C-alpha distance (Angstrom), angle and dihedral (degrees) to the residues before:
residue distance angle dihedral
X1 . . .
X2 3.78 . .
X3 3.80 115.8 .
X4 3.80 93.5 -139.2
X5 3.82 108.2 87.4
X6 3.80 92.5 -154.5
X7 3.79 95.6 52.3
X8 3.80 119.1 77.8
X9 3.79 93.2 -144.9
X10 3.78 122.8 -154.6
X11 3.80 92.2 -61.3
X12 3.79 95.2 74.9
X13 3.75 117.7 81.8
X14 3.78 114.3 -117.5
X15 3.75 120.4 -163.4
X16 3.76 132.9 -165.4
X17 3.75 126.3 179.2
X18 3.75 145.2 152.1
X19 3.79 90.5 -126.1
X20 3.78 115.8 158.8
X21 3.81 94.4 -117.5
X22 3.78 91.7 155.7
X23 3.76 116.7 -3.3
X24 3.80 93.8 -166.9
X25 3.79 96.9 96.4
X26 3.78 115.8 134.6
X27 3.79 96.5 -108.5
X28 3.82 95.6 47.7
X29 3.81 91.6 -121.8
X30 3.76 126.0 134.9
X31 3.77 112.1 -92.1
X32 3.77 120.0 -116.1
X33 3.78 116.9 -122.7
X34 3.80 120.7 -154.8
X35 3.75 130.0 168.0
X36 3.75 150.9 112.9
X37 3.78 138.0 -100.2
X38 3.78 109.9 -153.5
X39 3.83 91.0 -161.1
X40 3.82 102.8 -170.6
X41 3.79 98.6 -49.3
X42 3.81 95.1 106.0
X43 3.77 131.9 65.7
X44 3.81 116.8 -128.1
X45 3.81 91.9 -100.8
X46 3.81 92.2 48.0
X47 3.82 91.8 50.1
X48 3.81 90.8 51.3
X49 3.83 92.0 45.9
X50 3.81 90.5 49.4
X51 3.81 91.0 49.8
X52 3.81 91.6 48.7
X53 3.81 90.5 51.5
X54 3.82 91.8 50.8
X55 3.82 90.9 47.2
X56 3.81 90.4 49.0
X57 3.81 91.8 49.5
X58 3.80 92.7 47.8
X59 3.81 92.5 45.0
X60 3.81 90.0 65.5
X61 3.80 117.7 109.8
X62 3.80 107.3 -69.0
X63 3.80 92.8 -123.9
X64 3.82 88.3 71.4
X65 3.80 92.3 55.3
X66 3.77 128.6 78.4
X67 3.80 95.3 -153.0
X68 3.78 113.6 114.1
X69 3.79 114.0 -138.7
X70 3.79 92.4 -127.8
X71 3.78 102.7 35.7
X72 3.82 110.3 54.4
X73 3.78 135.0 56.0
X74 3.80 114.0 -167.2
X75 3.79 122.5 -158.0
X76 3.79 141.6 -178.3
X77 3.80 121.0 -161.1
X78 3.82 108.1 -165.7
X79 3.79 128.6 177.1
X80 3.81 117.6 -81.5
X81 3.81 94.3 -103.0
X82 3.82 92.8 62.1
X83 3.79 98.8 34.4
X84 3.81 97.9 105.4
X85 3.81 94.4 40.1
X86 3.82 90.3 52.1
X87 3.81 89.5 50.9
X88 3.83 90.0 50.0
X89 3.81 92.3 49.6
X90 3.81 90.9 51.6
X91 3.81 92.6 46.3
X92 3.82 89.0 53.3
X93 3.83 90.9 62.8
X94 3.81 116.5 110.1
X95 3.81 115.5 -81.4
X96 3.79 111.2 -99.1
X97 3.81 94.6 20.1
X98 3.78 122.2 127.9
X99 3.83 86.3 -118.6
X100 3.81 90.2 68.6
X101 3.81 87.6 61.8
X102 3.82 93.2 61.8
X103 3.77 108.1 119.4
X104 3.79 122.9 -149.8
X105 3.77 127.4 -139.0
X106 3.78 138.1 -172.2
X107 3.77 126.0 -126.8
X108 3.80 94.6 -129.3
X109 3.80 143.7 -23.6
X110 3.77 139.6 -161.3
X111 3.79 123.4 -105.0
X112 3.82 94.4 -118.3
X113 3.81 125.5 69.8
X114 3.82 96.5 -145.1
X115 3.79 140.5 -1.4
X116 3.79 145.6 91.7
X117 3.81 95.6 -44.2
X118 3.79 104.0 135.4
X119 3.79 112.9 -153.6
X120 3.79 95.3 11.2
X121 3.80 125.8 116.2
X122 3.80 121.3 -127.1
X123 3.82 117.0 -130.1
X124 3.83 88.2 -150.5
X125 3.81 91.2 57.3
X126 3.82 91.1 45.9
X127 3.81 89.8 54.1
X128 3.81 90.4 46.0
X129 3.82 92.7 57.5
X130 3.82 93.3 46.9
X131 3.81 106.5 -92.1
X132 3.82 113.0 154.1
X133 3.83 103.1 175.6
X134 3.80 133.3 42.6
X135 3.79 125.5 -167.6
X136 3.80 109.8 -134.8
X137 3.80 134.4 175.1
X138 3.79 97.4 35.6
X139 3.81 111.1 -156.0
X140 3.80 93.3 -148.2
X141 3.81 91.4 56.7
X142 3.77 91.2 50.8
X143 3.79 91.4 47.6
X144 3.79 97.0 43.8
X145 3.79 97.3 43.7
X146 3.77 105.5 29.1
X147 3.80 106.1 29.0
X148 3.81 92.1 42.0
X149 3.79 87.4 60.0
X150 3.80 95.1 48.9
X151 3.80 98.3 -100.6
X152 3.80 133.0 121.7
X153 3.81 118.0 -120.6
X154 3.80 115.3 -127.9
X155 3.79 118.7 -157.9
X156 3.81 111.6 -141.2
X157 3.78 116.8 -155.0
X158 3.80 93.8 178.1
X159 3.73 135.7 -131.9
X160 3.77 116.5 -87.1
X161 3.81 102.1 -163.6
X162 3.79 96.7 -179.3
X163 3.82 92.0 44.8
X164 3.79 99.5 56.4
X165 3.80 102.6 -71.5
X166 3.77 123.4 -97.2
X167 3.82 91.6 -30.5
X168 3.80 89.2 60.4
X169 3.80 92.4 48.4
X170 3.81 94.8 47.3
X171 3.81 91.6 44.0
X172 3.80 89.7 61.4
X173 3.80 94.1 55.0
C-alpha cells in the first residue's frame, strides 16, 4: 500500500473509457470517463483524505487543468462506509469548479429496491444519496465463487427487446 494517504497507489482500480455517459456534449463526441474504485484498500480516513486531495486539485483555476468541460466525466467509487462522506466532500467544492463535476459510484448493489435482504444495498437508496454509477459483474466474485467450484462464469448482457433485441444491447457495449 502506498505510504501517501492522499494517493491511491497501485492497489486502487483506475478506469478509463469512452463510455457514452452523457452524449449531449457540444461537439457530439462520446464523453471520456476516468476515475478510480478504491475497492477495500483504503481505510475510511484515507478514502476521505484522498477525496479531499482530488477536490483540492480540481478546485484549482480551470486554466491550470487540461480537462475540457464537455469531454470528461470524473468519478470516484469508494467503499460503502465512506460513500456519503465522499459525496459531502465533493459537494463542498466551490461552485463552478471542475471538482463539483466529480461523480460518485457504488461498488455493488442488490437487484431489489427494498425488502428483507439483510446485508444487501438498495439501488433506490444509492440513487437517493447521490450515487450515479454502480460497478456490477465483478470479475473477482466470478473467479472466486464460480471458478473455484469448477464452473465457467458466463457474462450476461441481457436482452433489450424494446431497444433492438440482443443486437441493440451488444451494440451499446
